[in-house]
N, C-alpha and C positions, 0 to 999 in steps of 0.2 A: 464463246469467243470465235470471231471469224478469223480463219487462218488462210494465208496464201503462201504455199510452201515452195513453189518453183522447183519441182523435182528434176527438171531437165535443164541442161545447159549450166553455164557458170556465170557468176556475178562479175568476175574480174574484167572480162572484155568490155562489157557495157560501162562499167565504172571508168575504165581507162579511156574509153571513147568520149565520155562526158567530160573528163578532165582535160583531154586534148582539145576538144572543141571549145570549152570555156577559156582555156589558156590562149588559144589562137584568137578568140574573140577579144579578150582583154588586150592582147598585143596589137591586134589589127584595127580596132576602133579608132585610135588616133590618126591612122593613115587614111581613113575613109572620109571623103569630103562631100558636102552637099552645098551647091551654090558657091564653091570656092572656099568654104569654111569647114572646119572639122565637124564630124558627126556629133561628137560629144567632147566638150572641153570647157573648162573654166578658165577663161582668159584673164589672168591676174592683172595685166597691164590696163585693160579697158574695163575691168570689173564686170565682165559679161559672161553669162553661161550660154554656151553654144549647145543647143539641145535639139538634135534631129531636124536641123533646118531652121529652127527658131533661135533668135538672139534675145536672151533675157537679161536685161540690165539690172543693176543693183536696186534701182528704183522699183523694179517689179519683183522684189524679193518674195512677196507673198506666193508667187508661182512656185518658187523653189521650196517654200515651206509645204505647199500642197504635195509636191513631188516627194519631199522627205517623209511626209505622213504616209503616202502610198507605200514607200519603201519599208517603213517601220511596221505598218500593219501587215504588209505582204510577208515580211520576214516572220512575224509571229504566226501568220496564217499557215505558211509552209511548215513551220515547226509544229503547229497544232495537228496538221494532217500527217506529216512524214517524219516527225521527230528530228533527230540529228543528221538527216540525210545531207544537209548542207555541209556538215563537218566531214563526212566520209566521201562525198562525191564532188563537191564544188569549192570548198574552202581553199584559197591559195596556199595557206599554211600546210594543209594536207598534201596538196599537189607538189609543193616544194620538197616536203619530207619524202614523198614517194620517189620523186626524181633523184634526190640525194641517195636514198637507199639503193635505187637501181644503178647509179653511178658507182657506188661502193662495191656492189656485187660484180659488175662488169670489169672494173679496174682490178679488183682483187683476183679475179679469174685469169686475167690477161697478164698481169705483172706479179710474179711470185715474190719479188723483193718488197718486203712490207714497207720499208721507209720510202722507197720510190713510189709505191702505190699511194701512200698517205700524202706525199707531196703533190702527186697528180690530182688526187681528190680535192685538196685545198685549192688548186688552180681552177678546177671545175666549179667549186663553190663560189669562187671569186667572180668567175664569168657569169654565173647565174645571178649573183647579187648585182652585178653591173647592169644586166638586162632588166631586172626588176626595178632598179633605181631609175634607169632611163625611162622605162614604161610609165612610172609614176609621174615623172616630170612632163611627159608627153600629154598628160591630161590637163596641163596648165600652160604648156608652150607647144605650138605646132611642131611636129617632128622635123620638118624642113628647116624651120628657124632654129630649132634646138641644135641640129648638127652643124649648121653654119656658124652659130655663136660658139659652139664647143670647139670647133676647129680653129676659130680665130682667137680663142681665149677670152671671149667676151660673154661668158655664160650668165654673168650677173651674180650678185652675192646671195640672194634668196634662193635662186635655182641651184647655185653651186653648193650651198649648205644642205639643201634638201637632197641633192644627189649624193653627196658624201655621207650624210648621216644615214640615209636609207641603205646605201651600199654596205656600210659597216654593220648596221643592225641585221640585215639579211644574211650577210656572211657569218656573223657570230651565231645567228639562229641555226644556220645549216651546220656549222662546225661544232657547236657546243650544246644547243638547246633542243631543237626539233620538237618531238612530241611531248617533251616535258612541259612545254608551254600549254599544250592542250589539256594535260592532266591537272595542272596546278594553277595556272594564271588565267586562262581564257574563261570569261564569265558565261559563255553561251550555254554550257552544260547546266549551270544553275538556273539560267533563264528557262531552259527546256522544262524543268520540273514545274515551273509556274504555268506553262502553256499546255502541258500534256493532258489529254482527255482519255476516256475509255477506248476510243477508236484510233488513237495515235499509232502510227506505224512504228514498231519496235522490233529488235532482234531478240529471239528467245530460244532457249533450249527447251524442247518439248518435255515437260515433266512426266507426261504419260508414257514416254518411251525411255524413261530413265534406266530401266533394266537392260535395254538394248545397247547402251553406251559401252564401248570397248575400253574406255579410260586410257586411250592412247595419247591424249594430250595434244592432238593435232590442232584443235581449235585454239588452244592457248598459245601454241608456237606460232600460229598464223596471225594472231591478233597483234596489230601494231601498237596497241595501247597496253598490252601486257596483262589483260584481264581474263578471267575465266567465265565465259558466257553461261556455264552450267550453274553459276551461283545466282542467276537471275538478273533483273534489270539493274544496271550500274551506271552511274553518272558519267563515267569515263568512256562508255561505249559511243562510237561515232557512226554506227550503222553502215559501216563500209562493206560488210558482207564477206570478209575474208574467212571468218569462222564457218560460214555456210559452205563455201567452196572446200575448205579443208576437211570438214566433216563428210561431205559427199564423196570426196576422193577416197576416203578410207572406207566408208560404209558400202559404197557401190562395188568394191572389190569382193565383198562377201555376199553380194546379192541384195543388200538392203538399200535404204535411202537415208538421206541426211537427217540428223536429229535437231538441227538448228534451222529456224524458219524466220522469215519476215512475218510478223503477226500484227493484225489490226487490233491493238489492245493488249495490255500487259497483265490483265487479270481475267480469269475465266468467267466473264459475265455475258449473259445472252443479250443480243441486240446491239453490240458494239459496232458503231458505224463511223467511218471517217468524216462523212458529211453530216454531222449532227447539228443541232440547233445553233449552238455557239459558233461553229464553223461557218454555217450559212449566214449568220448575222455579220460576222467579220468579213466574209466574202462580199456581202452586199455593201458594207461600208467602203471597202476598197473599190468596188465598181462605181459607187457614187462619186468618190474622190477622183477617179480616173475621168469620169464624164465632166466633172467640174473643171479639171485641169485642161481637158481637150477643148472645152468651150472657152475657157479663159485665154488659152493660147491662140485659138482660131479667131477670136474676136478682138484681140489686142490691136491697138493702133500701130501702124507701120512706121509712124514718125510722131514726135512730140515737139512742142514749141513752148519755151519758157520766156517770160518777159520780165525785164527789170528796167527801171528808169535809169537813164544815163547818169554817170557820175555827176553829182552836184544837183541833179534834178532840175536843170535849167528850163525855164519857160519863156518864150519870146512872143511879143506882140509886134506884128509888122505894121508898116505905114498904111497898108490897105485894109487894116482892121482884122486880119486873119491871126490865128493863134497857132503856134508851133510848139510841140512837145518832142523830146528826144528820148530814145529807148535803145536798150541793148537786148537783142534776142539771141537765144541759144536753140538752134535747130538740131534735133537728134534723129538720125536715120536708123531705125531698128531692123530694117530689112537686111537680108543677106546679099543684096545687090545694090550697086550705087544708084542714087536717085537724083533727079532734077526737079526742084521744087520752085514754087513762086508764092508770093504773098499778095493778098488782096484785102483792102479795107471795105467793110460792108457800108452801103449807103447810109447816110444820116439825114433823114427828112428835113428839108429846109436849109441844108448846109452842103458845101462842097468839101469833100474829103479827099486828101491826096497823100500818098506815101512817097517820101523822098529818100532815095538811097537804093542799094542793091536789092531789088525785089523780084527779079526775073532770072530764070535759069540758075538757080542756086544749086550747085553741084555738091552733093554730100556723099562721101564714100560709104560703102556698106558698113553698118555697125559703127558709123562715125558721127562726129559732131561738127557744127559750124557756127561761128559767132557772126551775127549780123547787126550792124549799127545803122539805125535809120531814124527819120523824123516823120512826124505826123502833122500835116498842115490842115487846119479846118477854117473855112471862110464862110461867113464871118465868125468871129469868136463867139462861141456859145456862152450863155450866162450859166454860172454854177458849174459844179463838177459832174461829169458824166463819163461814160466809157464808150469806146468804139470797138466793134467786133472785128477781129483780125482773123482771116482765114488762111490756112496753109493748104495750097493746092498742088495736085500732082496729076498730070495727064488729064486736065480739065475737071477733075473731081476734087471734092473737099476731103482732106485727110483729117484735119483737126481744126478746132476753133478755140481761140482764146480772146481775152479782152485787153485792149490798150487803155489804161486809166488816163483820162484827159484832165489835166489841171489847168485852171485859168489864171492862176497867180504863181 
């Protein structure tokens, strides 16, 4: 079995740094803008996913499915390599529990009156729950718009319910539940058992050094999940490394080293490697999906054009023998900047084709839509049913092409 024991230094500073950085990232992403839009936000009003400068409409849901597959496979891939490192280092539930424990200790040390300290703790829990609830809504509503609507009392029913329910749930979690959720309800520990390999990173008490153990119980007291790492791999372990630090603190005082290690593999088999065949295969699948997503996003059309026949589907024949059809067009600008578009009908050999209506300087806001009502005049009237190619133009280039179905009766 390959072991990596990290005899120097402590785990806690690195874990806290990761927790702080991930928390600041979650809080800060809604405030970062690309081209005037949020870096990452699901805009419920326009049913659009704003994703690192790209606007993905509900019509392009397949892109979201690819991204979801990358997330799911990536999650399993990380678990296969590093076990429950997500739970101990990155999970928001763990971060919130650690923050609540820190508040309890600081408030308890500063305020000797237990009832007053308890009341102050509840106030801090409420503030944290409020921040978490607001942060969740910011991923569906731009922060600037959120604060403006909140102050004016026009937050909306859906956003208001989401805000209130999340606030209550997070507050109750901090006040009553905390790590009980991790031990009993969270399914991730069970999922871990399905993805673990011989080379998965785990926390282990070294059985070869069993006689060196002082049986001081420091590892048990330091464990936030209340387990004894000396009893072997347990589903409740979140790989946080607190037992590693606790054991080192005790053992190094007597000139020894810690007896708890991060180990690549939970059984003493030779050749345990984190990058085994199954891990490499899953990594390759993730890489392929990422390439597909990148190509799909980079080659997607910046605008779309949908055509419907005007209400009633009226067709007119004029005295000069020309034919007129009426249409309703829906122009969608998927770009993150406003666009000015124009419409052109492709030539039809032997006929004169003319678009009647607003076909020049069609201004469409970023991630917006515009309805255009127009008529198509063809002289002379062609026999039989056919179509005319309609081109959507921008800056002299063709953005997309569709067909105007031409009826003669």
